[in-house]
C-alpha positions in Angstrom: -2.8 34.8 75.0 0.5 33.6 75.2 3.0 34.9 73.1 5.4 32.7 73.0 3.9 29.5 72.2 7.1 27.5 73.1 6.7 28.1 76.6 5.0 25.8 78.3 3.7 28.2 81.4 0.2 29.5 82.2 1.2 32.6 82.3 3.6 35.0 80.9 5.2 35.8 84.7 8.8 34.6 85.2 8.4 31.7 86.3 9.5 31.2 90.0 12.9 29.6 91.9 11.2 26.7 92.4 9.6 26.0 88.9 13.2 26.5 87.6 14.7 23.8 90.2 11.7 21.3 89.2 12.4 21.5 85.7 16.5 21.5 86.8 16.0 18.1 88.5 13.9 16.6 85.7 15.6 17.7 82.5 19.1 16.0 81.3 20.1 19.4 80.1 20.8 22.5 82.5 18.9 25.5 81.2 20.4 28.6 82.1 18.1 31.8 82.2 19.0 34.7 80.0 19.4 38.3 81.3 15.8 38.9 81.6 15.3 36.1 84.2 13.6 33.4 81.3 15.2 29.8 80.5 17.4 29.7 77.8 16.2 27.1 74.9 18.7 24.0 74.4 21.5 24.8 71.8 20.8 22.3 68.0 23.1 20.1 67.2 25.2 22.7 64.6 25.6 25.2 67.2 26.9 22.8 69.7 28.9 21.9 66.8 30.1 25.3 65.7 31.2 25.9 69.4 33.3 22.7 69.7 35.0 23.6 66.2 35.6 27.4 67.5 37.2 25.8 70.9 39.4 23.3 69.1 40.8 26.0 67.0 41.6 28.2 69.9 43.3 25.4 71.4 45.8 24.5 68.4 46.0 28.4 68.6 47.5 28.7 72.4 49.6 24.9 71.3 51.0 27.0 68.2 51.7 30.1 70.2 52.0 29.2 74.1 53.0 32.7 75.2 50.0 34.5 73.2 47.8 36.5 75.5 44.2 34.5 75.6 42.0 36.9 73.3 39.2 37.7 75.3 36.0 37.9 74.0 34.0 41.5 74.1 31.7 41.7 76.6 28.2 43.6 75.5 26.8 45.9 78.1 24.0 44.7 79.4 22.0 47.3 78.2 23.1 46.2 74.7 21.9 42.7 75.0 18.8 41.9 72.6 15.8 40.7 74.6 14.9 38.1 71.9 11.8 36.3 73.3 11.9 32.4 73.2 9.0 31.5 71.3 10.1 34.0 68.4 10.6 32.4 65.4 12.9 35.4 63.8 14.8 35.2 67.4 15.9 31.7 66.6 17.5 32.2 63.4 19.0 35.7 64.4 20.5 33.2 67.5 21.6 30.4 64.8 23.1 33.1 62.7 24.9 35.5 65.4 27.3 33.3 66.9 30.2 35.1 68.0 33.4 34.8 66.1 35.8 31.9 67.8 38.3 33.9 67.6 37.5 36.9 69.1 37.2 39.4 66.2 33.6 40.1 66.5 32.8 42.0 62.8 31.2 39.6 61.2 28.5 36.1 62.2 30.0 33.1 61.7 28.7 31.7 57.7 27.9 27.9 57.3 31.9 27.1 56.6 33.7 27.5 59.9 37.3 29.3 60.3 38.7 26.0 61.1 37.3 25.0 58.0 38.6 27.9 56.0 41.8 27.5 57.2 42.3 24.1 56.4 41.3 24.8 52.7 43.7 27.6 52.7 46.5 24.8 53.0 45.4 21.9 51.3 46.0 22.1 47.2 43.1 22.2 45.0 43.0 19.1 43.1 40.7 20.1 40.7 42.5 22.7 39.6 46.1 20.7 39.1 44.2 18.5 36.7 42.4 21.0 34.6 45.9 22.5 34.2 47.6 19.1 33.3 45.1 18.2 30.6 45.3 21.6 29.2 49.1 21.3 28.7 48.8 17.9 27.3 46.2 19.8 24.7 48.3 22.1 23.2 51.3 19.9 23.0 49.3 17.4 20.9 48.1 20.5 18.5 51.6 22.0 18.2 53.1 18.6 17.0 50.3 18.1 14.7 50.7 21.3 12.9 54.6 20.8 13.0 53.8 17.4 10.8 51.6 18.8 8.7 54.0 21.7 7.7 56.9 19.1 6.5 54.2 17.7 4.3 54.1 18.8 0.5 51.0 20.5 -0.4 48.4 18.5 -2.5 47.9 19.1 -6.3 45.1 21.5 -6.4 42.1 20.9 -8.7 42.9 23.6 -10.8 46.2 22.6 -11.5 44.9 18.9 -11.8 42.3 20.6 -14.4 45.3 22.4 -16.2 46.9 19.1 -16.8 44.0 17.3 -18.4 43.7 20.0 -20.9 46.9 18.8 -22.7 46.0 15.4 -23.2 45.4 15.0 -26.9 41.8 14.1 -28.0 41.4 10.1 -28.5 41.0 9.3 -32.0 40.5 5.6 -33.6 43.7 3.9 -33.6 44.8 0.9 -36.3 46.1 -2.2 -35.7 49.3 -0.6 -37.2 49.2 2.1 -35.1 48.9 0.8 -32.0 51.9 -1.9 -32.7 54.2 1.1 -33.4 53.1 3.2 -30.5 54.3 0.4 -27.8 57.7 1.5 -25.9 60.7 -0.3 -25.8 60.6 -2.3 -22.5 61.8 -0.4 -19.7 65.8 -1.1 -18.7 66.5 -3.5 -15.4 67.3 -0.5 -13.3 64.5 1.9 -14.5 62.0 2.6 -11.9 58.8 0.4 -11.3 56.3 2.0 -13.4 53.6 4.5 -11.2 50.8 2.2 -9.6 47.3 2.5 -11.6 45.4 5.0 -9.5 42.4 2.9 -10.4 43.9 0.2 -7.8 45.9 2.7 -5.3 44.9 2.0 -2.0 42.7 4.7 -0.1 40.5 4.9 3.0 38.1 3.5 0.6 39.7 0.9 -1.0 41.7 -0.4 1.3 42.2 -4.1 -0.1 43.7 -2.6 -3.4 41.2 -4.0 -5.6 40.1 -2.8 -9.0 37.5 -0.2 -9.1 34.2 -0.6 -11.4 34.2 1.9 -14.2 32.6 4.9 -14.4 28.6 4.5 -15.2 28.2 5.8 -19.3 25.9 8.8 -19.7 22.9 7.7 -20.5 21.8 7.7 -24.0 20.1 11.5 -24.8 17.6 9.1 -27.2 16.1 6.6 -24.6 13.0 7.7 -23.3 11.9 8.3 -19.5 9.9 5.7 -18.9 7.7 7.7 -16.3 7.4 10.6 -18.4 3.9 10.5 -19.8 1.2 12.7 -21.4 -2.1 11.7 -20.3 -4.7 12.9 -23.2 -8.3 12.3 -23.5 -11.0 10.9 -26.1 -14.7 11.3 -26.7 -16.1 8.0 -26.0 -18.3 8.9 -29.2 -15.4 8.1 -31.3 -15.2 4.7 -30.3 -16.7 4.1 -34.0 -14.2 6.4 -35.5 -10.9 5.4 -36.9 -9.3 3.6 -39.4 -9.0 0.2 -37.1 -13.0 0.2 -36.5 -14.5 -3.7 -36.2 -18.0 -4.2 -38.6 -19.2 -7.6 -38.9 -22.4 -9.6 -37.7 -21.8 -8.9 -34.2 -20.3 -5.0 -34.3 -22.7 -3.5 -36.9 -21.5 0.6 -37.6 -23.7 3.5 -36.6 -22.4 5.8 -38.9 -22.3 4.6 -42.6 -24.0 7.9 -44.4 -22.3 10.4 -41.7 -18.5 9.7 -42.2 -17.1 11.7 -44.6 -15.9 10.7 -48.1 -13.7 11.7 -51.1 -14.4 10.8 -54.6 -12.1 8.6 -56.8 -12.9 10.0 -60.1 -11.0 13.2 -59.3 -7.6 11.2 -58.3 -7.7 9.1 -61.3 -4.4 9.3 -63.3 -4.3 6.6 -65.9 -2.5 4.1 -63.5 -5.9 2.7 -62.7 -9.6 2.6 -64.0 -13.0 3.5 -61.9 -16.2 1.3 -62.7 -18.4 4.5 -61.5 -17.9 8.1 -61.4 -19.4 8.2 -58.4 -17.2 6.3 -57.0 -15.6 7.3 -53.2 -13.4 6.0 -50.5 -12.8 7.6 -47.0 -9.7 10.2 -47.4 -6.8 8.3 -45.9 -7.8 5.1 -47.9 -8.3 6.6 -50.9 -4.6 8.5 -50.7 -3.2 5.0 -49.7 -5.4 3.5 -52.6 -3.5 6.1 -55.3 -0.1 5.1 -54.1 -0.7 1.4 -54.2 -2.3 1.7 -57.9 0.6 3.7 -58.8 3.7 1.1 -57.6 1.7 -1.5 -59.1 1.6 0.1 -62.7 5.4 1.1 -61.9 6.4 -2.5 -61.1 3.7 -4.6 -63.8 3.6 -2.0 -66.1 -0.1 -3.1 -66.2 -2.9 -0.2 -66.0 -5.7 -2.9 -65.8 -6.2 -2.6 -61.7 -9.9 -1.4 -61.5 -11.5 0.4 -58.5 -14.9 -1.7 -58.6 -16.5 -0.7 -55.2 -16.0 1.6 -52.2 -18.5 3.1 -49.9 -22.1 2.5 -49.4 -24.6 3.9 -48.0 -27.0 1.6 -46.0 -29.6 2.0 -48.6 -27.3 1.1 -51.1 -26.2 -2.1 -49.3 -29.3 -2.9 -49.0 -29.9 -2.8 -52.8 -27.1 -5.0 -53.4 -28.6 -7.7 -50.9 -31.6 -7.5 -52.7 -30.1 -7.8 -56.1 -27.6 -11.2 -55.2 -30.7 -12.7 -53.1 -32.9 -12.5 -56.8 -30.1 -13.6 -58.7 -27.9 -16.0 -56.7 -29.8 -16.8 -53.4 -29.9 -17.2 -50.0 -27.1 -19.6 -49.2 -25.0 -17.2 -51.6 -25.7 -13.7 -49.7 -25.3 -14.9 -46.9 -21.9 -16.6 -47.7 -20.6 -12.9 -49.4 -23.0 -10.4 -48.7 -23.2 -8.4 -45.3 -26.6 -7.5 -43.9 -27.5 -3.6 -44.3 -25.9 -1.9 -41.0 -23.1 -4.6 -41.0 -21.0 -4.5 -44.4 -17.0 -2.7 -44.3 -18.2 -1.0 -47.0 -20.4 1.6 -44.6 -16.8 2.8 -43.8 -15.4 4.0 -46.5 -12.1 2.1 -45.7 -12.7 -1.2 -47.8 -12.2 -1.5 -51.8 -13.1 -4.2 -54.1 -10.4 -4.5 -56.5 -10.6 -6.7 -60.3 -8.8 -6.0 -63.9 -10.7 -4.7 -66.2 -8.6 -5.4 -69.8 -8.5 -3.0 -72.8 -10.7 -5.3 -74.9 -13.4 -5.7 -72.2 -12.6 -8.5 -70.1 -13.1 -8.4 -66.2 -10.5 -10.7 -64.9 -10.7 -12.0 -61.3 -7.4 -11.0 -59.0 -6.4 -15.2 -58.8 -6.8 -15.2 -62.8 -4.7 -12.2 -63.7 -0.9 -12.7 -64.4 0.4 -10.2 -61.8 -2.7 -10.9 -59.6 -0.2 -12.1 -56.9 1.4 -8.6 -56.9 -1.6 -7.2 -54.6 -1.6 -9.6 -52.2 2.1 -9.6 -51.5 2.9 -5.7 -51.5 -0.7 -4.9 -50.2 0.7 -4.5 -46.7 3.1 -2.3 -47.5 0.5 0.4 -48.2 -1.6 0.0 -45.1 -3.6 -2.9 -46.9 -4.7 -6.2 -45.5 -6.8 -9.0 -47.9 -10.1 -8.9 -45.0 -11.5 -12.3 -45.7 -8.7 -15.5 -46.4 -9.7 -18.6 -47.1 -8.1 -19.8 -43.6 -10.2 -17.3 -41.3 -13.9 -17.9 -42.9 -14.8 -19.5 -39.1 -13.6 -16.4 -37.5 -14.8 -13.4 -40.2 -18.2 -15.2 -40.9 -17.5 -14.1 -44.6 -16.5 -16.6 -47.4 -13.3 -16.3 -49.4 -13.1 -12.7 -50.8 -9.9 -12.0 -52.8 -11.2 -9.3 -54.3 -11.9 -7.3 -50.8 -8.9 -5.0 -49.4 -9.3 -3.6 -46.4 -7.3 -0.5 -45.2 -6.2 -0.7 -41.5 -2.9 1.8 -42.1 0.4 1.1 -41.1 2.0 -0.4 -38.7 -1.4 -2.2 -38.3 -1.0 -3.8 -41.9 2.5 -5.4 -41.5 1.5 -6.6 -37.6 -1.3 -8.5 -39.3 0.6 -9.9 -41.8 3.5 -11.3 -39.4 1.1 -12.6 -37.0 -1.5 -14.0 -39.6 -4.2 -12.4 -38.3 -7.7 -11.5 -39.3 -9.2 -8.5 -38.0 -11.3 -9.8 -35.6 -7.9 -11.5 -34.2 -5.9 -8.5 -34.0 -8.5 -6.5 -31.9 -9.0 -9.2 -29.7 -5.0 -9.8 -29.3 -4.3 -5.9 -29.1 -6.1 -5.7 -25.8 -2.9 -7.3 -24.0 -1.0 -4.4 -24.6 -0.9 -1.2 -22.2 1.5 1.7 -22.1 3.3 1.0 -19.1 2.9 -2.7 -19.0 4.0 -4.4 -22.8 3.6 -3.0 -25.7 4.2 -4.1 -29.5 6.7 -2.9 -31.4 6.8 -3.1 -35.1 10.4 -1.9 -37.1 9.9 0.0 -39.9 11.0 -3.8 -41.8 8.4 -5.4 -40.5 9.9 -7.2 -37.6 7.1 -7.3 -34.5 8.1 -7.9 -30.6 7.1 -7.2 -27.5 8.4 -4.5 -25.4 8.4 -4.0 -21.8 7.7 -0.5 -20.4 10.1 -1.3 -17.1 13.0 -2.6 -19.0 13.1 0.1 -21.3 11.6 1.6 -24.3 12.8 1.6 -27.9 13.2 5.2 -29.0 13.6 5.1 -33.0 13.3 2.9 -36.4 9.4 2.0 -35.5 6.1 1.9 -34.0 4.7 1.3 -30.4 0.8 0.2 -30.3 -1.5 -0.6 -27.0 -4.9 -0.8 -26.4 -7.2 1.3 -23.9 -10.1 0.3 -22.8 -13.5 2.4 -23.0 -14.5 4.3 -20.0 -17.2 4.5 -18.7 -18.7 8.2 -18.5 -18.6 10.7 -21.4 -14.3 10.2 -22.0 -11.9 8.2 -21.8 -8.5 8.9 -20.6 -5.1 7.6 -22.0 -1.2 7.8 -21.6 1.2 8.5 -24.1 5.0 8.6 -23.8 6.2 12.2 -23.7 8.1 13.6 -26.9 6.6 11.5 -30.3 3.7 11.5 -32.2 0.6 9.5 -31.7 -2.7 8.1 -33.5 -5.7 7.4 -31.7 -8.4 4.9 -33.4 -11.8 3.6 -32.4 -12.6 0.3 -32.6 -16.1 -0.3 -32.5 -15.6 -3.0 -30.1 -14.9 -1.6 -26.7 -12.0 0.3 -26.9 -9.2 2.1 -28.4 -5.7 1.8 -29.8 -2.8 4.2 -29.6 -0.1 4.1 -32.1 3.0 5.9 -31.2 5.5 7.2 -34.3 9.2 6.5 -33.2 10.4 7.6 -37.0 
């Protein structure tokens, strides 16, 4: 096997003279044999370039030093010649790297940069280094100039000195017209310095046009309600027919007629009013309001003839009333004035029938009593409304009953008065109000407005009212404005009404 792949001979023997002659004639380049008689490989382009550069460098030195003796390249003795096979790759690399120093020194092989290139590099100035030094000198000069300029400017007023100056300003108080006139200073003389510029219009980087700056925003009012702050509460759906605003009529019967808590009215008798029966009772909230209502009437009119004629009724008691009037007044009468058992407002304990009973034993209806109009005029101040007025018969389904007053509580009674709503209309219209939309706002004086939550809610002097529809399941969640007391009442008609007390 031929160990030298580049050798095309079929044997490992030294080529004969005839073979060398033939190759010499057929090859455009001359191949000199090495010490072992084998032909030398052709020089690469890089090797020829290096040899040519060495020759030119030697010629240049002879021109510069004509009297100098040429340096002889030391010859290695034959026994020191390295015998590198022609086909050995390592030998190729050695021959490429071991080109002799053209200056004849022979201490180290020539690297990728020739000696001539190194000589030219020593003589040629380094442009990059010069440019770097110039830039460094420029930067240093500009920095020194800026430092010198800043040192000449006066130091700005510190924050602490500004605070000290503000601390000396006297507290601003209200100034009368006379004091304001007295404090106007005399005009400046002609040679006086101009008044200092208003700092609000002083030119600056943020205000290059010297435009008047807008005034500072006022601090937020601590009494304002943050509309995003709500508490979420829940109410059991069983409370749908509980509260002062339950609606009871022929479309909405009342299921808790015999189970509501009541309070005996005879125990509250104080001489300002009379009671037709010692067993008369009302719901606690309605009874407390009635006592105040009757006492105010007695104080304003001097009359003590007001009679509490009827209050809470059970289903059985209402059946007895229905039967009595049916037998004595007829069917047309009971359909106009008497509710069927289970559909009467008297089941709630929140309504009462009033009349006047004089000391001489006369029963006088409210419209016929001299001070009767006082009741209808001031009832809403104590949470009562005239439940069945003449102009609402088509809505209520009950004929005019000037003696029937219903307790709904404040401020709902004032809303009904201001809007001229009966209870059916009130329950229907309040559905348009919600916690985060439009709320109904009632002032202490009885004025009624719409309040839009996104525009800001009032925080004092009145109430806020809105509606919450009943949710599916066992309970209903609703939002209340944080930080205020509230009250929730079922309507017995599909939802709840929330009242926020603003104070």
